[in-house]
DSSP file (Angstrom, degrees, kcal/mol; ACC not computed):
  #  RESIDUE AA STRUCTURE BP1 BP2  ACC     N-H-->O    O-->H-N    N-H-->O    O-->H-N    TCO  KAPPA ALPHA  PHI   PSI    X-CA   Y-CA   Z-CA
    1    1 A M     >        0   0    0      0, 0.0     4,-2.1     0, 0.0     5,-0.2   0.000 360.0 360.0 360.0 -43.9    0.0    0.0    0.0
    2    2 A R  H  >  +     0   0    0      1,-0.2     4,-2.1     2,-0.2     5,-0.1   0.904 360.0  49.4 -62.9 -42.3    2.7    2.5    0.9
    3    3 A I  H  > S+     0   0    0      1,-0.2     4,-2.7     2,-0.2    -1,-0.2   0.870 108.4  54.6 -65.0 -36.6    4.6    2.0   -2.4
    4    4 A T  H  > S+     0   0    0      2,-0.2     4,-2.5     1,-0.2    -1,-0.2   0.918 108.5  48.0 -62.6 -43.8    1.3    2.5   -4.3
    5    5 A H  H  X S+     0   0    0     -4,-2.1     4,-2.1     2,-0.2    -2,-0.2   0.897 111.9  50.2 -64.3 -39.9    0.7    5.9   -2.5
    6    6 A L  H  X S+     0   0    0     -4,-2.1     4,-1.3     2,-0.2    -2,-0.2   0.932 111.8  47.2 -63.3 -45.5    4.3    6.9   -3.2
    7    7 A L  H  X S+     0   0    0     -4,-2.7     4,-0.5     1,-0.2     3,-0.3   0.899 111.8  50.2 -64.4 -40.1    4.0    6.1   -6.9
    8    8 A E  H >< S+     0   0    0     -4,-2.5     3,-0.9     1,-0.2    -1,-0.2   0.865 107.0  55.3 -65.3 -34.8    0.6    7.9   -7.1
    9    9 A A  H 3< S+     0   0    0     -4,-2.1     4,-0.3     1,-0.2    -1,-0.2   0.795 107.0  51.5 -67.3 -26.8    2.2   10.9   -5.5
   10   10 A L  H 3X S+     0   0    0     -4,-1.3     4,-2.4    -3,-0.3     3,-0.2   0.558  84.3  92.2 -85.1  -8.4    4.9   10.9   -8.2
   11   11 A Q  H <X S+     0   0    0     -3,-0.9     4,-2.8    -4,-0.5     5,-0.3   0.896  82.2  51.8 -57.0 -45.6    2.3   10.8  -11.1
   12   12 A P  H  > S+     0   0    0      0, 0.0     4,-2.3     0, 0.0    -1,-0.2   0.903 111.7  48.3 -59.5 -37.6    2.1   14.6  -11.6
   13   13 A L  H  > S+     0   0    0     -4,-0.3     4,-2.7    -3,-0.2    -2,-0.2   0.916 111.8  48.9 -65.9 -43.0    5.9   14.8  -11.8
   14   14 A A  H  X S+     0   0    0     -4,-2.4     4,-2.4     2,-0.2    -1,-0.2   0.911 112.7  47.4 -63.7 -42.6    6.0   11.9  -14.3
   15   15 A L  H  X S+     0   0    0     -4,-2.8     4,-2.5     2,-0.2    -1,-0.2   0.894 112.7  49.1 -67.1 -39.0    3.3   13.4  -16.5
   16   16 A L  H  X S+     0   0    0     -4,-2.3     4,-2.8    -5,-0.3     5,-0.2   0.926 111.1  50.2 -63.8 -44.1    5.0   16.8  -16.4
   17   17 A A  H  X S+     0   0    0     -4,-2.7     4,-2.6     1,-0.2     5,-0.2   0.910 111.4  48.4 -60.7 -42.6    8.3   15.2  -17.3
   18   18 A A  H  X S+     0   0    0     -4,-2.4     4,-2.3     2,-0.2     5,-0.3   0.929 112.7  48.6 -62.8 -45.2    6.7   13.4  -20.2
   19   19 A R  H  X S+     0   0    0     -4,-2.5     4,-2.3     1,-0.2    -2,-0.2   0.936 115.2  43.6 -60.6 -47.4    5.0   16.6  -21.4
   20   20 A L  H  X S+     0   0    0     -4,-2.8     4,-2.3     2,-0.2    -2,-0.2   0.889 113.6  50.6 -69.0 -39.3    8.2   18.6  -21.2
   21   21 A Y  H  X S+     0   0    0     -4,-2.6     4,-2.1    -5,-0.2    -2,-0.2   0.961 115.2  41.0 -63.2 -51.7   10.4   16.0  -22.8
   22   22 A V  H  X S+     0   0    0     -4,-2.3     4,-2.3    -5,-0.2     5,-0.3   0.901 113.8  54.3 -65.4 -39.7    8.1   15.4  -25.8
   23   23 A A  H  X S+     0   0    0     -4,-2.3     4,-2.7    -5,-0.3     5,-0.3   0.921 108.7  49.0 -59.6 -43.7    7.5   19.1  -26.2
   24   24 A K  H  X S+     0   0    0     -4,-2.3     4,-2.5     2,-0.2     5,-0.3   0.928 109.9  51.1 -62.0 -46.1   11.2   19.8  -26.3
   25   25 A V  H  X S+     0   0    0     -4,-2.1     4,-1.5     1,-0.2    -2,-0.2   0.940 117.5  37.5 -57.5 -50.3   11.9   17.2  -29.0
   26   26 A F  H  X S+     0   0    0     -4,-2.3     4,-2.3     2,-0.2    -1,-0.2   0.879 114.9  53.3 -74.8 -37.1    9.1   18.4  -31.3
   27   27 A F  H  X S+     0   0    0     -4,-2.7     4,-2.5    -5,-0.3    -2,-0.2   0.932 110.3  47.8 -63.6 -44.8    9.7   22.1  -30.7
   28   28 A Y  H  X S+     0   0    0     -4,-2.5     4,-2.2    -5,-0.3    -1,-0.2   0.877 110.1  53.1 -63.2 -36.6   13.4   21.9  -31.5
   29   29 A S  H  X S+     0   0    0     -4,-1.5     4,-2.1    -5,-0.3    -1,-0.2   0.915 109.6  48.7 -62.9 -42.5   12.5   19.9  -34.6
   30   30 A G  H  X S+     0   0    0     -4,-2.3     4,-2.3    36,-0.4    -2,-0.2   0.902 110.0  51.2 -63.6 -41.7   10.1   22.7  -35.7
   31   31 A L  H  X S+     0   0    0     -4,-2.5     4,-2.6     1,-0.2    -1,-0.2   0.894 108.5  52.3 -63.0 -39.6   12.8   25.4  -35.0
   32   32 A T  H  X S+     0   0    0     -4,-2.2     4,-1.4     1,-0.2    -1,-0.2   0.921 110.4  47.7 -62.0 -43.9   15.3   23.4  -37.1
   33   33 A K  H  < S+     0   0    0     -4,-2.1     7,-0.3     1,-0.2    -2,-0.2   0.905 113.9  47.5 -63.1 -40.8   12.8   23.3  -40.0
   34   34 A L  H >< S+     0   0    0     -4,-2.3     3,-0.7     1,-0.2    -2,-0.2   0.885 106.6  56.7 -69.1 -39.8   12.1   27.0  -39.7
   35   35 A R  H 3< S+     0   0    0     -4,-2.6     2,-0.3     1,-0.3    -1,-0.2   0.842 119.8  29.1 -62.3 -35.3   15.7   28.1  -39.5
   36   36 A D  T 3X S+     0   0    0     -4,-1.4     4,-2.2    -5,-0.2     3,-0.3  -0.603  71.6 164.3-127.6  71.3   16.6   26.4  -42.8
   37   37 A W  H <> S+     0   0    0     -3,-0.7     4,-2.8    -2,-0.3     5,-0.2   0.836  73.0  57.5 -61.0 -36.7   13.3   26.6  -44.8
   38   38 A D  H  > S+     0   0    0      1,-0.2     4,-2.1     2,-0.2    -1,-0.2   0.915 109.8  44.8 -62.1 -42.0   15.0   25.9  -48.1
   39   39 A T  H  > S+     0   0    0     -3,-0.3     4,-2.7     2,-0.2    -1,-0.2   0.895 111.1  54.6 -66.9 -39.5   16.4   22.6  -46.8
   40   40 A T  H  X S+     0   0    0     -4,-2.2     4,-2.3    -7,-0.3    -2,-0.2   0.940 109.8  46.3 -59.0 -47.8   13.0   21.8  -45.2
   41   41 A L  H  X S+     0   0    0     -4,-2.8     4,-1.8     1,-0.2    -1,-0.2   0.908 111.5  51.8 -62.2 -41.5   11.2   22.2  -48.5
   42   42 A A  H  X S+     0   0    0     -4,-2.1     4,-2.6    -5,-0.2     5,-0.4   0.907 109.4  50.0 -62.5 -41.0   13.8   20.1  -50.3
   43   43 A L  H  X>S+     0   0    0     -4,-2.7     5,-2.8     1,-0.2     4,-2.5   0.917 111.0  48.4 -63.3 -42.7   13.4   17.3  -47.8
   44   44 A F  H  <5S+     0   0    0     -4,-2.3     6,-0.3     3,-0.2    -1,-0.2   0.792 116.1  44.7 -69.6 -25.9    9.7   17.3  -48.1
   45   45 A M  H  <5S+     0   0    0     -4,-1.8    -2,-0.2    -5,-0.2    -1,-0.2   0.850 128.9  22.4 -81.6 -35.6   10.0   17.3  -52.0
   46   46 A D  H  <5S+     0   0    0     -4,-2.6    -3,-0.2    -5,-0.2    -2,-0.2   0.810 134.7  15.7-105.6 -34.5   12.7   14.6  -52.2
   47   47 A E  T  <5S+     0   0    0     -4,-2.5     2,-0.6    -5,-0.4    -3,-0.2   0.818 106.7  67.4-113.6 -45.4   12.7   12.4  -49.0
   48   48 A Y      < -     0   0    0     -5,-2.8     2,-0.9    49,-0.1    49,-0.2  -0.716  59.3-167.6 -85.8 119.9    9.6   12.8  -47.0
   49   49 A H        -     0   0    0     47,-2.5    -4,-0.1    -2,-0.6    -1,-0.1  -0.729   7.3-172.5-109.9  82.4    6.6   11.4  -48.9
   50   50 A V    >   -     0   0    0     -2,-0.9     3,-0.9    -6,-0.3     8,-0.1  -0.625  26.1-121.0 -78.1 123.1    3.6   12.7  -46.9
   51   51 A P  T 3  S+     0   0    0      0, 0.0    -1,-0.1     0, 0.0     3,-0.1  -0.357  84.6   3.3 -66.8 143.5    0.5   11.0  -48.3
   52   52 A L  T 3  S+     0   0    0      1,-0.1     2,-0.4    -2,-0.1    -2,-0.0   0.300 110.3  91.9  72.2  -5.8   -2.3   13.3  -49.7
   53   53 A L  S <  S-     0   0    0     -3,-0.9    -1,-0.1     4,-0.0    -3,-0.1  -0.907  76.4-115.8-121.4 147.8   -0.5   16.6  -49.2
   54   54 A S     >  -     0   0    0     -2,-0.4     4,-2.9     1,-0.1     5,-0.2  -0.427  36.0-111.7 -69.1 155.0    1.7   18.6  -51.5
   55   55 A P  H  > S+     0   0    0      0, 0.0     4,-2.4     0, 0.0     5,-0.2   0.889 117.7  50.8 -56.9 -39.8    5.3   18.9  -50.2
   56   56 A M  H  > S+     0   0    0      2,-0.2     4,-2.4     1,-0.2     5,-0.2   0.941 113.4  43.8 -64.2 -47.8    4.8   22.7  -49.5
   57   57 A L  H  > S+     0   0    0      2,-0.2     4,-2.9     1,-0.2     5,-0.3   0.903 113.6  51.2 -65.4 -41.2    1.6   22.2  -47.5
   58   58 A A  H  X S+     0   0    0     -4,-2.9     4,-2.6     1,-0.2     5,-0.3   0.909 111.3  48.3 -61.9 -42.2    3.1   19.2  -45.6
   59   59 A A  H  X S+     0   0    0     -4,-2.4     4,-2.2    -5,-0.2     5,-0.2   0.921 114.4  45.5 -64.2 -44.3    6.2   21.3  -44.7
   60   60 A M  H  X S+     0   0    0     -4,-2.4     4,-2.5     2,-0.2    -2,-0.2   0.941 117.1  43.1 -66.0 -47.5    4.1   24.2  -43.6
   61   61 A L  H  X S+     0   0    0     -4,-2.9     4,-2.6     2,-0.2     5,-0.2   0.913 115.5  48.9 -66.2 -43.1    1.6   22.1  -41.5
   62   62 A G  H  X S+     0   0    0     -4,-2.6     4,-2.2    -5,-0.3    -1,-0.2   0.920 113.9  45.7 -62.7 -44.5    4.3   19.9  -40.0
   63   63 A T  H  X S+     0   0    0     -4,-2.2     4,-1.1    -5,-0.3    -2,-0.2   0.925 113.4  49.1 -66.1 -44.8    6.4   22.9  -39.0
   64   64 A A  H >X S+     0   0    0     -4,-2.5     4,-2.5    -5,-0.2     3,-0.6   0.917 112.0  48.9 -60.9 -43.1    3.5   24.8  -37.6
   65   65 A A  H 3X S+     0   0    0     -4,-2.6     4,-1.6     1,-0.2    -1,-0.2   0.899 109.2  52.6 -63.5 -40.0    2.4   21.7  -35.6
   66   66 A E  H 3< S+     0   0    0     -4,-2.2   -36,-0.4     1,-0.2    -1,-0.2   0.679 115.8  40.9 -71.7 -16.2    5.9   21.2  -34.3
   67   67 A L  H << S+     0   0    0     -4,-1.1     4,-0.4    -3,-0.6    -2,-0.2   0.792 123.5  33.3 -97.4 -34.5    6.0   24.8  -33.0
   68   68 A V  H >X S+     0   0    0     -4,-2.5     4,-1.4    -5,-0.2     3,-0.7   0.917 112.4  54.1 -90.4 -48.8    2.5   25.2  -31.6
   69   69 A L  H 3X S+     0   0    0     -4,-1.6     4,-2.1    -5,-0.3    -3,-0.1   0.853 103.4  56.7 -62.1 -37.3    1.5   21.8  -30.2
   70   70 A P  H 3> S+     0   0    0      0, 0.0     4,-3.0     0, 0.0    -1,-0.3   0.853 102.9  56.3 -62.4 -31.3    4.6   21.5  -28.0
   71   71 A L  H <> S+     0   0    0     -3,-0.7     4,-2.0    -4,-0.4     5,-0.2   0.906 106.5  49.8 -64.7 -39.9    3.7   24.8  -26.3
   72   72 A L  H  X>S+     0   0    0     -4,-1.4     5,-2.3     2,-0.2     4,-1.6   0.930 113.3  46.7 -61.8 -44.7    0.3   23.4  -25.4
   73   73 A L  H  <5S+     0   0    0     -4,-2.1    -2,-0.2     3,-0.2    -1,-0.2   0.942 110.6  51.2 -62.3 -48.3    1.9   20.3  -24.0
   74   74 A A  H  <5S+     0   0    0     -4,-3.0    -1,-0.2     1,-0.2    -2,-0.2   0.892 118.5  37.0 -60.1 -41.2    4.5   22.2  -22.0
   75   75 A L  H  <5S-     0   0    0     -4,-2.0    53,-1.6    -5,-0.2    -1,-0.2   0.681 108.2-121.8 -84.5 -18.0    1.9   24.4  -20.4
   76   76 A G  T  <5 +     0   0    0     -4,-1.6    53,-2.9     1,-0.3     2,-0.5   0.870  61.4 145.4  77.0  37.1   -0.7   21.7  -20.0
   77   77 A I  S   <S-     0   0    0     -5,-2.3    -1,-0.3     1,-0.2     5,-0.2  -0.943  79.4 -13.5-109.6 125.3   -3.3   23.6  -22.1
   78   78 A A  S  > S+     0   0    0     -2,-0.5     4,-2.5    -3,-0.1    -1,-0.2   0.924  87.7 171.7  49.0  46.8   -5.6   21.5  -24.3
   79   79 A T  H  >  +     0   0    0     -3,-0.3     4,-3.0     1,-0.2     5,-0.2   0.873  66.9  50.2 -60.3 -44.2   -3.1   18.8  -23.5
   80   80 A R  H  > S+     0   0    0      2,-0.2     4,-2.4     1,-0.2    -1,-0.2   0.892 111.5  49.8 -65.7 -36.9   -5.0   15.9  -25.0
   81   81 A F  H  > S+     0   0    0      2,-0.2     4,-2.6    -3,-0.2    -2,-0.2   0.938 113.3  46.5 -62.6 -47.3   -5.5   17.8  -28.2
   82   82 A G  H  X S+     0   0    0     -4,-2.5     4,-2.4     2,-0.2    -2,-0.2   0.898 112.8  49.3 -62.0 -41.6   -1.8   18.7  -28.4
   83   83 A A  H  X S+     0   0    0     -4,-3.0     4,-2.1     2,-0.2    -1,-0.2   0.911 112.1  48.0 -65.7 -42.1   -0.8   15.1  -27.6
   84   84 A L  H  X S+     0   0    0     -4,-2.4     4,-2.2    -5,-0.2    -2,-0.2   0.928 111.9  49.9 -63.4 -44.7   -3.1   13.7  -30.3
   85   85 A G  H  X S+     0   0    0     -4,-2.6     4,-2.3     1,-0.2    -2,-0.2   0.917 113.1  45.3 -60.4 -44.5   -1.8   16.3  -32.8
   86   86 A L  H  X S+     0   0    0     -4,-2.4     4,-2.8     2,-0.2    -1,-0.2   0.824 108.5  57.5 -70.9 -29.8    1.8   15.4  -32.1
   87   87 A F  H  X S+     0   0    0     -4,-2.1     4,-2.6    -5,-0.2    -1,-0.2   0.925 108.9  46.3 -62.3 -42.8    1.0   11.7  -32.2
   88   88 A V  H  X S+     0   0    0     -4,-2.2     4,-2.9     2,-0.2     5,-0.2   0.929 112.4  49.6 -64.7 -45.6   -0.3   12.2  -35.8
   89   89 A V  H  X S+     0   0    0     -4,-2.3     4,-2.2     1,-0.2    -2,-0.2   0.925 112.7  48.7 -57.6 -44.6    2.8   14.2  -36.7
   90   90 A N  H  X S+     0   0    0     -4,-2.8     4,-1.7     2,-0.2    -2,-0.2   0.918 112.5  46.9 -62.1 -46.0    4.9   11.5  -35.3
   91   91 A A  H  X S+     0   0    0     -4,-2.6     4,-2.4     1,-0.2    -2,-0.2   0.906 111.8  50.4 -64.5 -42.2    3.1    8.7  -37.1
   92   92 A V  H  X S+     0   0    0     -4,-2.9     4,-3.0     1,-0.2    -1,-0.2   0.881 106.5  56.2 -64.3 -37.0    3.2   10.7  -40.4
   93   93 A A  H  X S+     0   0    0     -4,-2.2     4,-1.0    -5,-0.2    -1,-0.2   0.914 109.9  44.9 -61.0 -41.7    6.9   11.2  -40.0
   94   94 A V  H  < S+     0   0    0     -4,-1.7     3,-0.3     1,-0.2    -2,-0.2   0.913 116.7  45.3 -67.8 -42.3    7.4    7.4  -39.7
   95   95 A I  H  < S+     0   0    0     -4,-2.4    -2,-0.2     1,-0.2    -1,-0.2   0.874 110.6  54.5 -67.5 -37.3    5.1    6.7  -42.7
   96   96 A A  H  < S+     0   0    0     -4,-3.0   -47,-2.5    -5,-0.2    -1,-0.2   0.686  91.8  79.5 -75.6 -18.4    6.7    9.5  -44.8
   97   97 A L     <  -     0   0    0     -4,-1.0     3,-0.2    -3,-0.3   -49,-0.1  -0.801  62.4-165.5 -92.8 110.5   10.2    8.2  -44.5
   98   98 A P  S    S+     0   0    0      0, 0.0     2,-0.5     0, 0.0    -1,-0.2   0.864  83.8  34.5 -64.0 -34.5   10.7    5.3  -46.9
   99   99 A E  S    S+     0   0    0     -3,-0.1     2,-0.4     2,-0.0    -3,-0.0  -0.932  73.8 170.2-124.2 107.2   13.9    4.2  -45.2
  100  100 A I        -     0   0    0     -2,-0.5    -6,-0.0    -3,-0.2    -3,-0.0  -0.960  30.6-124.1-118.4 133.6   14.0    4.7  -41.4
  101  101 A T     >  -     0   0    0     -2,-0.4     4,-2.5     1,-0.1     5,-0.2  -0.282  23.2-114.7 -70.5 159.3   16.7    3.3  -39.2
  102  102 A D  H  > S+     0   0    0      1,-0.2     4,-2.4     2,-0.2     5,-0.2   0.897 117.1  53.0 -60.2 -40.7   15.9    1.0  -36.3
  103  103 A A  H  > S+     0   0    0      2,-0.2     4,-1.9     1,-0.2    -1,-0.2   0.916 110.5  46.4 -63.3 -42.9   17.2    3.6  -33.9
  104  104 A A  H  > S+     0   0    0      1,-0.2     4,-2.4     2,-0.2    -1,-0.2   0.902 111.5  51.8 -66.2 -40.6   15.0    6.3  -35.4
  105  105 A L  H  X S+     0   0    0     -4,-2.5     4,-2.4     1,-0.2    -2,-0.2   0.903 107.7  52.6 -62.5 -40.8   12.0    4.1  -35.3
  106  106 A Q  H  X S+     0   0    0     -4,-2.4     4,-2.3     2,-0.2    -1,-0.2   0.899 108.7  50.5 -62.1 -40.6   12.7    3.3  -31.7
  107  107 A Q  H  X S+     0   0    0     -4,-1.9     4,-2.8     2,-0.2     5,-0.2   0.943 110.9  48.2 -61.6 -47.2   12.7    7.0  -30.9
  108  108 A H  H  X S+     0   0    0     -4,-2.4     4,-2.5     1,-0.2    -2,-0.2   0.878 111.1  50.9 -62.2 -37.4    9.5    7.6  -32.7
  109  109 A M  H  X S+     0   0    0     -4,-2.4     4,-2.3     2,-0.2    -1,-0.2   0.892 110.1  50.0 -67.2 -38.8    7.9    4.6  -30.8
  110  110 A F  H  X S+     0   0    0     -4,-2.3     4,-2.2     2,-0.2    -2,-0.2   0.946 112.6  46.0 -63.2 -48.8    9.1    6.0  -27.5
  111  111 A W  H  X S+     0   0    0     -4,-2.8     4,-2.4     1,-0.2    -2,-0.2   0.916 112.5  51.6 -60.6 -42.4    7.7    9.5  -28.3
  112  112 A G  H  X S+     0   0    0     -4,-2.5     4,-2.4    -5,-0.2    -1,-0.2   0.889 108.0  52.2 -61.1 -39.4    4.4    7.9  -29.5
  113  113 A S  H  X S+     0   0    0     -4,-2.3     4,-2.2     2,-0.2    -1,-0.2   0.916 110.0  47.8 -63.6 -43.6    4.2    5.9  -26.2
  114  114 A L  H  X S+     0   0    0     -4,-2.2     4,-2.1     1,-0.2    -2,-0.2   0.908 112.0  50.4 -62.9 -41.0    4.6    9.0  -24.1
  115  115 A L  H  X S+     0   0    0     -4,-2.4     4,-2.1     2,-0.2    -2,-0.2   0.887 109.0  50.7 -66.3 -38.5    1.9   10.8  -26.2
  116  116 A I  H  X S+     0   0    0     -4,-2.4     4,-2.6     2,-0.2    -1,-0.2   0.908 108.2  53.7 -64.2 -40.6   -0.5    7.9  -25.9
  117  117 A G  H  X S+     0   0    0     -4,-2.2     4,-3.0     1,-0.2     5,-0.3   0.910 109.2  48.0 -58.4 -42.4    0.1    8.1  -22.1
  118  118 A L  H  X S+     0   0    0     -4,-2.1     4,-1.6     1,-0.2    -1,-0.2   0.861 110.7  51.9 -67.4 -35.3   -0.8   11.8  -22.1
  119  119 A L  H  < S+     0   0    0     -4,-2.1    -2,-0.2     2,-0.2    -1,-0.2   0.918 116.7  39.5 -63.4 -42.9   -3.9   11.0  -24.2
  120  120 A L  H  < S+     0   0    0     -4,-2.6    -2,-0.2     1,-0.2    -3,-0.2   0.917 130.2  24.7 -75.2 -45.0   -5.0    8.4  -21.7
  121  121 A W  H  < S-     0   0    0     -4,-3.0     3,-0.4     1,-0.2    -3,-0.2   0.518  98.9-137.1-104.0  -6.5   -4.2   10.0  -18.4
  122  122 A G     <  -     0   0    0     -4,-1.6    -1,-0.2    -5,-0.3    -2,-0.1  -0.216  43.9 -52.1  77.6-172.0   -4.2   13.7  -19.3
  123  123 A P  S    S-     0   0    0      0, 0.0     3,-0.3     0, 0.0    -1,-0.2   0.647  76.7-127.8 -81.1 -15.8   -1.7   16.3  -18.2
  124  124 A G        -     0   0    0     -3,-0.4     6,-0.4     1,-0.2     3,-0.1  -0.300  41.3 -55.9  91.4 177.5   -1.7   15.7  -14.5
  125  125 A R  S    S+     0   0    0      1,-0.2     2,-1.5     5,-0.1    -1,-0.2   0.758 122.4  71.7 -68.5 -25.7   -2.3   18.1  -11.6
  126  126 A W  S    S+     0   0    0     -3,-0.3     2,-0.3  -114,-0.1    -1,-0.2  -0.488  84.8  89.9 -93.3  67.9    0.6   20.4  -12.6
  127  127 A S  S  > S-     0   0    0     -2,-1.5     4,-1.8    -3,-0.1   -51,-0.2  -0.986  82.0-118.0-154.4 158.3   -1.1   21.9  -15.7
  128  128 A V  H  > S+     0   0    0    -53,-1.6     4,-3.0    -2,-0.3     5,-0.2   0.879 114.7  60.4 -65.6 -38.2   -3.4   24.7  -16.7
  129  129 A D  H  > S+     0   0    0    -53,-2.9     4,-2.5     1,-0.2    -1,-0.2   0.926 106.1  46.1 -54.5 -46.6   -6.0   22.1  -17.8
  130  130 A H  H  > S+     0   0    0     -6,-0.4     4,-2.6     2,-0.2    -1,-0.2   0.912 112.3  50.4 -64.5 -43.2   -6.2   20.8  -14.2
  131  131 A W  H  X S+     0   0    0     -4,-1.8     4,-2.1     1,-0.2    -2,-0.2   0.925 112.5  46.7 -60.9 -45.5   -6.4   24.3  -12.8
  132  132 A L  H  X S+     0   0    0     -4,-3.0     4,-2.4     2,-0.2    -2,-0.2   0.905 111.8  50.9 -64.5 -41.4   -9.2   25.2  -15.2
  133  133 A L  H  X S+     0   0    0     -4,-2.5     4,-2.9    -5,-0.2     5,-0.2   0.914 109.5  50.5 -62.7 -43.7  -11.1   21.9  -14.5
  134  134 A R  H  X S+     0   0    0     -4,-2.6     4,-2.2     1,-0.2     6,-0.2   0.908 111.9  47.4 -60.7 -42.3  -10.9   22.5  -10.7
  135  135 A R  H  <>S+     0   0    0     -4,-2.1     5,-2.4     2,-0.2     4,-0.3   0.895 113.2  48.6 -66.2 -39.3  -12.2   26.0  -11.1
  136  136 A W  H ><5S+     0   0    0     -4,-2.4     3,-1.2     1,-0.2    -2,-0.2   0.928 112.7  46.9 -67.2 -45.0  -15.0   24.8  -13.4
  137  137 A I  H 3<5S+     0   0    0     -4,-2.9    -1,-0.2     1,-0.3    -2,-0.2   0.875 108.3  56.3 -64.8 -36.9  -16.0   22.0  -11.0
  138  138 A A  T 3<5S-     0   0    0     -4,-2.2    -1,-0.3    -5,-0.2    -2,-0.2   0.538 119.0-113.2 -72.9  -4.4  -16.0   24.3   -8.1
  139  139 A G  T < 5 +     0   0    0     -3,-1.2    -3,-0.2     1,-0.3    -2,-0.1   0.576  67.0 147.9  85.1   8.9  -18.5   26.5   -9.9
  140  140 A G      < -     0   0    0     -5,-2.4     2,-0.8    -6,-0.2    -1,-0.3  -0.394  57.0-111.0 -75.8 155.6  -16.0   29.3  -10.3
  141  141 A D    >   -     0   0    0      1,-0.1     3,-1.7    -3,-0.1    -1,-0.1  -0.792  23.8-158.4 -86.0 109.9  -16.1   31.6  -13.3
  142  142 A I  T 3  S+     0   0    0     -2,-0.8    -1,-0.1     1,-0.3    -6,-0.1   0.601  86.5  67.4 -69.9  -8.7  -12.9   30.7  -15.2
  143  143 A R  T 3         0   0    0      1,-0.2    -1,-0.3    -3,-0.0    -2,-0.0   0.675 360.0 360.0 -82.6 -15.9  -13.0   34.1  -17.0
  144  144 A S    <         0   0    0     -3,-1.7    -1,-0.2     0, 0.0    -2,-0.2   0.487 360.0 360.0 -86.7 360.0  -12.3   36.0  -13.8
């Protein structure tokens, strides 16, 4: 029983760590794409084969998602939406790369696992989502 309580007490920290880790990975990836846009476009035209989207649109949407959704995760705002969006970005990245190394695939699977955990369990107590939910349940006006 005691170990269970200790582990449950650590859950907010674990969820925060997962949110911050995944947010950092994807945000830095987005910054890299933005810094060298010509290379990003070339990669989407020549190497990344995103189904159903033109290379330009795929590059723009992917980069925007990698810059905006991690901010939601890090702050714990609309966390499940952000986690779902990054899960899709992550899955498309794996699908779009015709040749992916085992090491890269393992990284993507790890990130996907963390994102699924956030989808299932939410952001935890240390998030804006939790604060807003508590205020809403308490009958408080979240606009004040």
